[in-house]
C-alpha positions as CSV (number, residue, x, y, z in Angstrom):
1,M,-18.7,45.2,43.8
2,Q,-16.8,45.3,40.5
3,A,-14.4,42.9,42.6
4,R,-16.7,40.5,43.8
5,L,-18.7,40.6,40.0
6,A,-15.0,39.9,38.6
7,M,-14.7,36.6,41.1
8,Y,-18.0,35.5,40.3
9,A,-17.3,35.4,37.1
10,R,-14.1,33.2,38.0
11,L,-16.0,31.2,39.9
12,I,-18.6,30.0,37.1
13,R,-15.2,30.2,34.4
14,L,-16.4,33.0,32.7
15,D,-13.5,33.8,31.0
16,K,-13.1,29.7,29.7
17,P,-16.1,28.6,27.6
18,I,-14.6,25.4,26.9
19,G,-16.8,23.8,29.3
20,T,-20.2,25.4,27.9
21,L,-19.1,24.8,24.3
22,L,-18.8,21.1,24.9
23,L,-21.8,21.2,26.5
24,L,-23.6,22.9,23.8
25,W,-23.1,21.1,21.0
26,P,-23.8,17.8,21.8
27,T,-27.5,20.1,22.5
28,L,-27.2,21.2,19.2
29,W,-27.2,18.0,17.8
30,A,-30.2,16.6,18.8
31,L,-31.9,19.6,18.9
32,F,-31.6,20.1,15.2
33,L,-31.7,16.3,14.5
34,A,-35.3,16.4,16.8
35,A,-36.8,19.1,14.8
36,R,-35.5,17.5,11.6
37,G,-33.9,21.0,10.7
38,W,-34.4,24.4,12.7
39,P,-35.8,23.8,15.6
40,S,-38.1,26.9,17.0
41,F,-36.4,30.4,17.7
42,D,-37.6,29.8,21.5
43,I,-36.9,25.9,22.1
44,L,-33.4,26.9,20.1
45,F,-32.6,29.9,22.8
46,I,-34.1,27.9,26.1
47,F,-31.6,25.2,25.8
48,C,-28.4,27.7,24.6
49,L,-28.9,29.6,27.6
50,G,-29.8,27.0,29.6
51,T,-26.4,25.3,29.0
52,F,-24.2,28.5,29.7
53,L,-26.6,28.6,33.5
54,M,-26.5,24.9,34.4
55,R,-22.4,24.8,33.3
56,S,-22.2,27.8,35.4
57,A,-23.8,26.1,38.5
58,G,-21.8,23.2,37.9
59,C,-18.6,25.3,38.1
60,A,-19.6,26.7,41.5
61,V,-20.4,23.3,42.8
62,N,-17.4,22.0,41.8
63,D,-15.5,24.3,43.3
64,Y,-17.2,24.1,46.0
65,A,-16.4,20.0,46.5
66,D,-12.8,20.9,45.8
67,R,-12.1,23.2,48.0
68,D,-9.9,21.5,50.0
69,F,-8.2,19.5,47.0
70,D,-7.4,22.6,44.9
71,R,-5.5,24.1,47.1
72,Y,-2.7,21.5,46.4
73,V,-2.7,21.3,42.7
74,L,-0.8,23.8,41.0
75,R,-3.0,24.4,38.3
76,T,-6.0,24.5,40.5
77,Q,-4.9,26.6,43.8
78,N,-5.9,30.2,43.0
79,R,-9.4,28.9,42.3
80,P,-11.7,31.3,44.3
81,V,-13.2,29.0,46.8
82,T,-9.9,27.4,47.8
83,S,-8.2,30.6,47.8
84,G,-10.8,31.9,50.2
85,E,-11.9,34.7,47.4
86,V,-15.6,33.6,47.7
87,S,-16.8,31.6,50.3
88,K,-18.7,27.8,50.0
89,N,-22.1,29.2,51.2
90,E,-21.1,31.9,48.5
91,A,-20.5,29.6,45.8
92,L,-23.8,27.2,46.7
93,L,-25.6,30.4,46.6
94,I,-24.6,31.3,43.0
95,A,-25.2,27.5,42.0
96,S,-28.6,27.0,43.5
97,V,-29.5,31.1,41.5
98,L,-28.2,29.3,38.3
99,A,-30.0,26.4,38.6
100,L,-33.2,28.2,39.4
101,G,-32.6,30.5,36.9
102,S,-32.7,27.1,34.0
103,F,-35.2,25.2,35.8
104,L,-37.9,28.4,35.3
105,L,-36.1,28.8,31.5
106,I,-37.9,25.7,30.7
107,Q,-41.3,26.1,32.0
108,P,-42.7,26.8,28.7
109,L,-41.7,23.3,27.6
110,N,-43.8,20.2,27.9
111,A,-44.2,17.7,31.0
112,L,-41.5,15.3,30.1
113,T,-38.6,17.8,29.4
114,K,-39.6,19.4,33.2
115,Q,-39.5,15.5,34.3
116,L,-35.9,14.8,32.4
117,S,-34.7,18.4,34.0
118,V,-34.9,17.4,37.6
119,F,-32.7,14.0,36.6
120,A,-30.1,16.7,35.1
121,V,-30.1,18.9,38.0
122,F,-29.3,16.0,40.2
123,I,-26.3,14.1,37.7
124,A,-24.9,17.4,37.3
125,A,-25.4,18.0,41.7
126,I,-23.2,14.9,42.4
127,Y,-20.5,14.5,39.4
128,P,-17.9,16.5,41.6
129,F,-18.1,14.5,44.5
130,T,-17.7,11.0,42.4
131,K,-14.0,11.2,41.6
132,R,-14.2,10.2,45.7
133,F,-15.5,6.8,45.2
134,F,-16.2,5.8,41.5
135,S,-13.0,5.1,39.5
136,L,-14.9,6.1,36.4
137,P,-16.5,9.9,36.8
138,Q,-15.9,10.7,33.5
139,A,-18.4,8.8,32.5
140,V,-20.8,10.2,35.3
141,L,-19.6,14.1,33.7
142,G,-20.5,12.6,30.3
143,V,-23.9,11.7,31.8
144,A,-24.3,15.5,32.6
145,F,-23.0,16.6,29.7
146,G,-25.2,14.8,27.6
147,F,-28.9,15.1,29.0
148,G,-29.6,18.0,26.9
149,I,-29.9,15.4,24.3
150,P,-32.3,13.4,25.3
151,M,-34.4,16.9,26.9
152,A,-34.6,18.1,23.4
153,Y,-36.0,15.3,22.1
154,A,-38.4,15.6,24.3
155,A,-39.0,19.0,24.1
156,I,-39.7,18.8,20.3
157,Q,-41.1,15.2,20.0
158,N,-42.4,14.7,23.1
159,Q,-40.6,11.6,23.1
160,I,-37.2,9.8,23.6
161,P,-36.4,7.5,20.0
162,L,-33.9,5.3,19.7
163,E,-31.6,7.7,17.9
164,A,-31.5,10.3,21.2
165,W,-29.7,7.5,23.5
166,I,-27.6,6.7,20.4
167,L,-26.1,10.1,20.7
168,F,-26.7,10.6,24.2
169,L,-24.1,6.7,24.4
170,G,-21.4,8.3,21.9
171,N,-21.7,11.7,24.7
172,I,-21.0,9.7,27.4
173,F,-17.8,8.0,25.1
174,W,-16.8,11.3,24.1
175,A,-16.8,12.9,27.5
176,I,-14.6,9.9,28.6
177,A,-12.1,10.7,26.1
178,Y,-11.8,14.8,26.2
179,D,-11.9,14.6,30.1
180,T,-9.7,11.7,30.1
181,A,-6.9,13.6,28.7
182,Y,-7.8,16.8,31.2
183,A,-7.1,13.9,33.8
184,M,-3.9,13.3,32.9
185,V,-3.0,16.8,33.3
186,D,-3.3,16.3,36.9
187,R,-3.1,12.4,37.5
188,E,0.4,13.0,40.0
189,D,-1.5,15.0,41.8
190,D,-4.5,13.0,42.0
191,I,-3.0,10.3,42.6
192,R,-1.2,11.8,45.7
193,L,-4.7,13.2,47.2
194,G,-6.4,9.8,46.6
195,L,-8.8,11.0,44.2
196,K,-10.2,8.5,41.3
197,T,-10.1,9.7,37.9
198,S,-10.1,7.6,34.6
199,A,-6.7,8.4,33.7
200,I,-5.6,6.8,36.6
201,T,-8.0,3.6,36.1
202,F,-7.2,3.3,32.5
203,G,-3.4,3.2,33.8
204,Q,-0.9,2.7,30.9
205,Y,-3.9,2.1,28.5
206,D,-4.9,5.5,28.7
207,V,-4.4,6.2,25.6
208,T,-5.7,3.1,24.1
209,A,-9.1,3.9,26.0
210,I,-9.4,7.4,24.5
211,A,-9.0,5.9,21.0
212,L,-11.8,3.5,21.7
213,S,-14.2,5.8,23.3
214,Y,-13.5,8.2,20.4
215,A,-14.4,5.2,18.0
216,I,-17.6,4.8,19.8
217,L,-18.7,8.2,19.8
218,L,-17.8,8.1,15.8
219,I,-19.7,4.9,15.2
220,T,-22.6,6.5,17.1
221,Q,-22.5,9.4,15.0
222,L,-22.8,7.4,12.1
223,W,-25.8,5.1,13.4
224,A,-27.7,8.1,14.2
225,A,-27.2,9.5,10.6
226,Y,-28.6,6.6,8.9
227,L,-31.6,6.7,11.4
228,S,-32.3,9.9,10.2
229,Q,-31.4,9.6,6.4
230,L,-29.1,12.5,6.4
231,H,-27.6,13.7,3.0
232,F,-23.9,12.7,2.3
233,S,-22.8,15.8,3.0
234,F,-22.8,14.6,6.3
235,Y,-19.7,12.7,6.1
236,V,-17.5,15.8,5.2
237,G,-18.3,17.0,8.6
238,W,-17.8,13.7,10.2
239,I,-14.2,12.8,8.2
240,M,-12.9,16.5,9.7
241,A,-14.0,14.6,13.4
242,V,-12.5,12.0,12.4
243,F,-8.8,13.7,11.9
244,C,-9.7,15.7,14.5
245,S,-9.5,12.8,16.6
246,I,-6.5,11.4,15.3
247,Y,-4.7,14.8,15.9
248,Y,-6.2,14.9,19.6
249,L,-4.5,11.6,20.0
250,K,-1.5,12.4,18.7
251,L,-1.0,14.9,21.1
252,I,-1.7,12.9,23.7
253,A,-0.2,10.0,23.0
254,T,3.4,12.7,24.2
255,R,1.5,12.6,27.9
256,T,2.7,15.9,28.8
257,R,0.6,17.9,30.6
258,E,0.6,20.6,28.0
259,N,-0.1,18.3,25.2
260,C,-3.1,17.0,27.0
261,F,-4.4,20.2,28.0
262,L,-4.4,21.5,24.8
263,A,-6.2,18.4,23.0
264,F,-9.2,18.9,25.8
265,R,-9.7,22.1,24.9
266,Q,-9.6,21.5,21.1
267,N,-12.3,19.1,21.5
268,N,-14.6,21.9,20.6
269,W,-13.8,21.7,16.6
270,L,-14.3,17.9,17.1
271,G,-17.8,18.8,18.2
272,A,-18.4,22.1,15.7
273,C,-17.8,19.1,13.1
274,L,-20.2,16.9,13.8
275,F,-22.5,19.5,14.0
276,F,-22.0,20.9,10.6
277,G,-22.2,17.6,9.3
278,I,-25.6,17.1,11.0
279,Y,-26.3,20.4,9.9
280,F,-25.3,20.2,6.1
281,G,-26.8,17.0,6.3
282,L,-30.4,17.9,7.0
283,M,-30.7,21.1,5.2
284,L,-29.7,18.9,1.7
285,K,-31.6,16.3,2.4
C-alpha cells in the first residue's frame, strides 16, 4: 500500500508543487482584489484546497492522455502511467475522485460559482488532448489555470466585473509565456512525435512571443490596479515582476533545455511578486 501511495503521489506531482503555485497565484490575486482585502477564511480555504485538487486531477488526466507519447521523451519516460506502474483506469479514477472532491468543496458557494466550475472542469479535462490538433495549446492551459479568477469574483461579489476579465486575459498570456519556455525543453521530441506546441508554432520568434506575452501580463496588471485604485505600493511588487520577466527572458534566449526549464520553474516568483504588490496595494490604500 505504501508503494502504491508513493506512485499515486508521483502521478499527481506531489513532489513538484510548481504547477499548483502557478495555478494558485492568479486565484489569490482575484480573491484579494474581489474582497478588497482579506477574503473570508472559508472562501480562502475552499479555493486554496480546490486549486491543489484540480491541479492534481489535471496531472492524472495529462498522464493518461500522453501515455503513448511520454515513453519516447527522456524527461517523461518514467512517469507512472506510461511506465506501467499505474494503470490508465487508475489514473482516470484518481482524476475523477479529485475533481469530485473539488466540486464538493464549492457546494457552500453561490450558484454562479458552481456554474463556472463546470466549465473549469471541462477545460481542464480537454487541455491535455489539445496538443494533438491545436497549434497553441498553451492558451488553453492559460484558460484552465486562470479560471479561478472569474470563480473568485463570482464567489465573493456574485458577479464578474471588468477587472476580473482583465486579470483573466493577463493570466492567459502569462501561461503562454511560461509554458512556451517549458515546451522549448521538449521541442525536438514533440516535433518528432507530431505534437503541436507554442514553441513549435512560434519557431524562431519564440523568445519574442514570450516577451510580448510577459508585456501583456504586466500591462493588464497595471490596468486592474488602476480600476481597483490600489495604493502606490503595488508598483513595488509590479517592478519586481518586471525584473523577474527580464531575468527569465535572458535564460530563455539561450534556448538550452536547462535554462528554459529553470525559467519555467522560476515563474512562481513572478506570480508571488504580483500578489504581494496587490496585497500591499490593498492594505495601504
